[in-house]
Phi, psi and omega in degrees: 000137178296149179302325183280349178265359177289150167283167179299318180297319178294318180296319179298318178294320179295322178295319181287334177274000181061027177292328176206168182261162176296326179294318178298316181297316180292317180299322179297320180286323177296321177297320178295320178297316179301321182285322191251340183298326175301333179273317187269332183057037182285333182249138170273318181228128176251139186236069185296320182296315179297316182299314181293323177295319178293323179295318179294323176295323178295320178298320178295318180293321178296320180292327183273352181078019182247016186289143175283175185293341179244021184305123175082005183273118181285122180238152173255140185244122178303136186282040172244348179269125177293130178235118186303124177081358179239130183310135179229113192251341190056024180058031183234146173292340179299328182243030186304325184246014185283123176241107185296142175270008182213170184247140174295154181296318182298313181290328176296320178295319179294319177297318179298331179279356175098007183295154178252125181263116182270345178164180182251127187269153181290158182201169168295142185307126183052028178068021183258094178159166181236017187220348187061035175255353184263004179295139176290349183252020176097158182289149169270140178257130177295133179290349177276155175226148171295146180301124178073015184218124183262015179297128179297136180250158175281152177268003190085173183205170004275345184276041184292325178295318177296316181296315180295320181297317180290316181296323184273005178070036176265348177202155180281340178192174182205158170268148173223172169232147184230117178254317177222011182141012191285355167259314189288316182294313175295329175299317178296316182295331185254004175071034178235183179258136177224132184240121169261111179288174173302147175299123181103350180290320178246141181295142175265000181298127178084006173259126182297123192282141168251286177233107194297330181275000182237326186302134175209132177282151177199169183267154174228132183202182184268349177222161177297317180300318180298320178296322179297318179298315181295315182297326177300327179277328185280329190279164175137156182293143180222112180297345178284347181242113184292345178262003179286134183272130179273073183231137180302149178266116181283180178273092182295325181296320179296327181296336182294342182254008185288331185080179186235007182302127180089350179285149175256121183252120181274140176239107184284124183295333182290342180280350175279067187293147176304136180085006178301126179302145182303322183290331175288317178298319180295321178297317179298317177296321178300317178301317178296317181298320179299312183290323178297318180294334181273003176105005177274157176259127180264124181234148178279131178229167178235134172238079195297338182264014181305320184297341181264357185295313184296310177298326177296315179300317183278012163254311184294311185296311178297327178298314179290326177296319179302319179289314183294324185274359177295338182288343181270083188238004180087002184259310192270316180198170179079199186296147174215124175253137180288152177211166181293331178212183185299316182296316179295324177297315176304308186298314183291322179297312184285329178294319181274331185280328183258143174276176186298317183293321178295316178299318180300315183287326175297318180295315178299313183295318179296322180296312185287345177263354186285159180302133180094342181241346182303310181293320185289328185246292188296311182296320178294321179297321179294327177292318178295323177302320177295324178294322179296317176299320178298323176301313180294319180300316178296317181296320183286354170286342182248343183220165182261336178203163182237137181247128179215168167294159175272315184222156182282358181200173168281179179302141179251170185287150175300131179085355186293327183238007188296336182278357181226096182302328181296318177300321179295317182295330181291347176299338184262015188300325182268343185262332185298318183305315180296326178293315179298327181271354179071027186267154175286140181208145185222143173252135179232133177290131186236325183205191181230152177285174177300337180267006177084016181263150183290148176229140183242157171248150183248135172248132180242136182238175175293161177305127177063022174250053176299333182301316179294322177300315178297319181297315180293315181298318181295323178296315179294319179300315181297314184286322182290325178059039181296119183228004180296151180233152182291157180296322181254111177207166183306129180087354182224143174235151183291000000 
């Protein structure tokens, strides 16, 4: 098996058995990036010198017996995580030249575990999007293709660069961030596994903020076990983040082998939305059949406020974005355009620094926070958010995990929905509720569409019960046996 086709767990075992070196493993992935990134545009910044130096340090640690749990593992880092001394852009012209003087807590934990960073991945600008088409550095192309059709597809968003990099064998795993589905939806579109942990499980320190009460870092990889390994290194309490939970980090990898016998799996009737494609409905039924056959009990549940989740999200998230992005004014850091006075400098800086989607969300957010509208929109949305959390709390009194589709469709063509922002926002219809409630949720590839594209199922768990989510996801992964590979991947061209 080629080095780039190994799972993270297999690579880790191979490194410890001295079957190959960390330098060899890293060089193979860097070579793949050189070959495919011009086609996929998955990376904004590639760091070969840093990666090779880290790989050599990992080899020394492995030889000395002092290696961390991720020693020598090549990872891709979403370009929303601040990395000391390496450009961090948030895929925006506003931060085109920004080089952080500090490291995010999540990436610092991964470095401490011995991981090798091969580069910073592309994303929707400031993580605002569901297609990875809003990046100031160009769209990311999904490595998958429809059968008999070479039309470029979106990888999903906002963590589309990370998803494409993992699917195309450019990295063994990647970091993503999830605000309303930005790990899970691209994972589904690219045929990989994506995990959004409970809000507070991973530190937000050093992650460029979109919506502070929703943003959460998580792992993306090709297997459930690989995601468990990564999350074990990423998670943990951080006093630098006031929303970080001081809760022990369990052995997520061990949870993958627990099985589901005796578990109660809830199926929310409200997720059977009108117009659900037959292939999505069939996939959902397959997931239920798999879990039932493995000894789980499938029960019908209700999440009655589901229909209000999307409008609630698109009030709360833009409101927080409007506040968070106020700091990009041309004064303190980032882009600065000259003007005749302070106001003109602000206007010109923000007009040139922000893309259309970011401007749209800032305008929406500023509007719902403005005098006369705060109570009517933002405050009411927060009340509905509490009702949505209450729905999940009631449901989890009857079940241990919830099974739903991840996305309402397979990956769509680039430009297919760009003229209608509402259609784009509907991509998050199944993922937003768990985000509003701060719950752990994971997408696992289970089948393929009629056009040969990957489709995922989502598991949602109780707060800080990622272990059950991993157990359910691993059971579905084993039974589904998803083994399809994208048309464009390292060593292969479409």
